[in-house]
Backbone as CSV, one residue per row, in Angstrom:
resi,resn,N_x,N_y,N_z,CA_x,CA_y,CA_z,C_x,C_y,C_z
1,MET,109.333,90.917,57.983,108.264,91.478,58.779,108.301,90.956,60.216
2,ASN,108.503,89.628,60.362,108.578,89.044,61.695,109.767,89.589,62.485
3,ARG,110.862,89.836,61.776,112.054,90.357,62.441,111.778,91.754,63.000
4,MET,111.056,92.575,62.248,110.733,93.915,62.700,109.798,93.866,63.916
5,ILE,108.852,92.953,63.905,107.941,92.789,65.041,108.715,92.344,66.274
6,ASN,109.643,91.413,66.098,110.473,90.964,67.219,111.313,92.110,67.779
7,GLN,111.876,92.935,66.910,112.675,94.071,67.358,111.809,95.078,68.116
8,LEU,110.603,95.335,67.630,109.702,96.249,68.329,109.300,95.692,69.694
9,ALA,109.090,94.389,69.766,108.738,93.759,71.040,109.881,93.889,72.035
10,ILE,111.101,93.715,71.577,112.271,93.848,72.448,112.416,95.288,72.918
11,ILE,112.227,96.240,72.029,112.325,97.658,72.404,111.247,98.006,73.426
12,LEU,110.037,97.528,73.207,108.940,97.787,74.141,109.236,97.179,75.503
13,MET,109.759,95.966,75.521,110.101,95.311,76.774,111.191,96.089,77.517
14,LEU,112.203,96.567,76.806,113.268,97.350,77.426,112.736,98.669,77.987
15,LEU,111.829,99.314,77.271,111.224,100.547,77.765,110.427,100.297,79.042
16,CYS,109.718,99.171,79.094,108.979,98.820,80.305,109.918,98.586,81.477
17,ILE,111.019,97.925,81.239,112.000,97.685,82.302,112.570,98.998,82.808
18,VAL,112.899,99.908,81.894,113.425,101.222,82.293,112.385,101.966,83.119
19,PHE,111.112,101.933,82.702,110.052,102.599,83.447,109.953,102.045,84.862
20,VAL,109.980,100.725,85.011,109.889,100.102,86.338,111.075,100.507,87.196
21,ILE,112.262,100.517,86.641,113.459,100.908,87.403,113.349,102.354,87.857
22,VAL,112.961,103.245,86.962,112.818,104.662,87.326,111.742,104.815,88.389
23,PHE,110.603,104.167,88.204,109.503,104.273,89.163,109.914,103.720,90.522
24,GLN,110.667,102.640,90.537,111.038,101.986,91.790,112.105,102.753,92.564
25,PHE,113.096,103.271,91.879,114.260,103.803,92.583,114.358,105.327,92.608
26,PHE,113.726,106.018,91.677,113.948,107.447,91.578,112.729,108.296,91.911
27,ILE,111.605,107.677,92.202,110.403,108.421,92.564,110.118,108.156,94.038
28,SER,109.824,109.225,94.783,109.619,109.094,96.228,108.383,108.239,96.519
29,LYS,108.348,107.684,97.730,107.222,106.855,98.143,105.925,107.653,98.127
30,GLU,105.989,108.914,98.534,104.784,109.746,98.552,104.268,110.000,97.134
31,LYS,105.162,110.227,96.191,104.751,110.421,94.798,104.126,109.144,94.236
32,LYS,104.668,107.985,94.620,104.090,106.718,94.174,102.673,106.565,94.715
33,MET,102.487,106.915,95.989,101.165,106.819,96.600,100.196,107.786,95.922
34,ASP,100.657,108.997,95.622,99.817,109.959,94.915,99.404,109.422,93.548
35,PHE,100.314,108.736,92.875,100.018,108.145,91.569,98.940,107.072,91.690
36,ILE,99.037,106.243,92.714,98.069,105.166,92.920,96.681,105.724,93.216
37,PHE,96.612,106.786,94.040,95.330,107.340,94.467,94.928,108.589,93.698
38,LYS,95.460,108.796,92.504,95.159,110.019,91.758,93.690,110.134,91.370
39,GLY,92.952,109.048,91.357,91.535,109.077,91.033,90.662,109.653,92.133
40,PHE,91.184,109.737,93.352,90.436,110.305,94.466,90.609,111.811,94.418
41,ASN,89.500,112.517,94.117,89.587,113.966,93.988,88.437,114.626,94.741
42,ASN,88.088,115.850,94.373,87.058,116.617,95.079,85.647,116.092,94.869
43,THR,85.445,115.145,93.998,84.101,114.626,93.735,83.971,113.149,94.063
44,SER,84.987,112.548,94.644,84.931,111.115,94.928,85.050,110.859,96.419
45,ASN,84.587,109.676,96.827,84.778,109.274,98.214,86.261,109.241,98.533
46,GLY,86.568,109.332,99.792,87.961,109.445,100.180,88.584,108.171,100.695
47,ALA,89.852,108.278,100.952,90.629,107.189,101.537,91.722,107.807,102.386
48,SER,91.994,107.182,103.503,93.127,107.579,104.331,94.156,106.468,104.259
49,VAL,95.407,106.852,104.104,96.476,105.877,103.926,97.574,106.149,104.946
50,MET,98.008,105.086,105.608,99.167,105.183,106.487,100.049,103.973,106.212
51,VAL,101.297,104.225,105.913,102.261,103.162,105.671,103.255,103.163,106.828
52,ILE,103.357,102.025,107.501,104.242,101.896,108.657,105.253,100.800,108.369
53,LYS,106.514,101.100,108.634,107.575,100.100,108.460,108.474,100.149,109.678
54,ASP,108.654,99.016,110.323,109.485,98.901,111.518,109.081,99.900,112.594
55,GLY,107.778,100.136,112.735,107.273,101.046,113.763,107.348,102.519,113.406
56,ASP,107.913,102.852,112.261,108.006,104.244,111.823,106.959,104.523,110.750
57,ILE,106.303,105.679,110.860,105.320,106.074,109.857,106.061,106.662,108.667
58,LEU,105.908,106.018,107.501,106.555,106.486,106.283,105.674,107.462,105.525
59,ILE,104.374,107.151,105.443,103.424,107.987,104.711,102.148,108.067,105.523
60,LYS,101.590,109.265,105.622,100.333,109.493,106.317,99.598,110.571,105.537
61,LYS,98.574,110.165,104.776,97.949,111.109,103.863,96.490,110.740,103.624
62,GLY,95.671,111.741,103.302,94.275,111.539,102.966,94.018,111.928,101.525
63,TYR,93.062,111.248,100.895,92.724,111.509,99.501,91.207,111.618,99.371
64,GLY,90.724,112.438,98.462,89.301,112.564,98.182,88.552,113.334,99.254
65,MET,87.218,113.186,99.246,86.349,113.913,100.159,86.087,113.103,101.421
66,ALA,85.806,113.810,102.515,85.575,113.152,103.796,84.262,112.366,103.804
67,ASP,83.184,112.937,103.266,81.894,112.253,103.272,81.016,112.819,102.160
68,ILE,80.865,112.086,101.087,80.070,112.529,99.936,78.573,112.496,100.270
69,LYS,78.098,111.450,100.967,76.670,111.298,101.258,76.123,112.442,102.100
70,LYS,76.897,112.866,103.084,76.447,113.954,103.958,76.803,115.326,103.398
71,LYS,77.377,115.338,102.205,77.751,116.586,101.526,78.739,117.415,102.354
72,LEU,79.618,116.708,103.046,80.680,117.416,103.764,81.743,117.783,102.734
73,LEU,81.730,119.010,102.343,82.637,119.444,101.287,83.981,119.843,101.874
74,ARG,84.618,118.897,102.474,85.966,119.120,102.990,86.838,117.948,102.571
75,MET,88.057,118.256,102.375,88.986,117.225,101.916,89.281,116.232,103.031
76,ASN,89.528,115.017,102.635,89.943,113.977,103.557,91.417,114.200,103.889
77,ILE,91.725,114.302,105.158,93.109,114.502,105.604,93.487,113.359,106.535
78,PRO,94.752,113.222,106.868,95.167,112.079,107.694,94.458,111.987,109.045
79,ILE,93.975,113.094,109.597,93.330,113.036,110.912,91.806,112.932,110.829
80,THR,91.246,112.788,109.623,89.812,112.617,109.453,89.382,111.309,110.105
81,GLU,88.349,111.374,110.937,87.850,110.162,111.597,86.953,109.411,110.631
82,LEU,87.271,108.149,110.417,86.520,107.305,109.498,85.957,106.121,110.264
83,ARG,84.787,105.659,109.812,84.179,104.466,110.402,84.793,103.249,109.714
84,LEU,85.221,102.301,110.492,85.816,101.079,109.927,84.805,99.953,109.917
């Protein structure tokens, strides 16, 4: 029984490693960002994201709604002005 549990643990660990490798190397940066912010939708507050590396903009995207309190029913986009 213990041997079977050990084998299942090893298989699970290998599957996790494969998932991390695929996620890291074969999925675009924008898709990764979409995965992270998938909870921001038409009914949630928004977020604007900009990723800059070596002075170059890699990702510039908005998620969720621009302003839920004021009932602004428009999507948050990269040029939405936000209060910091």
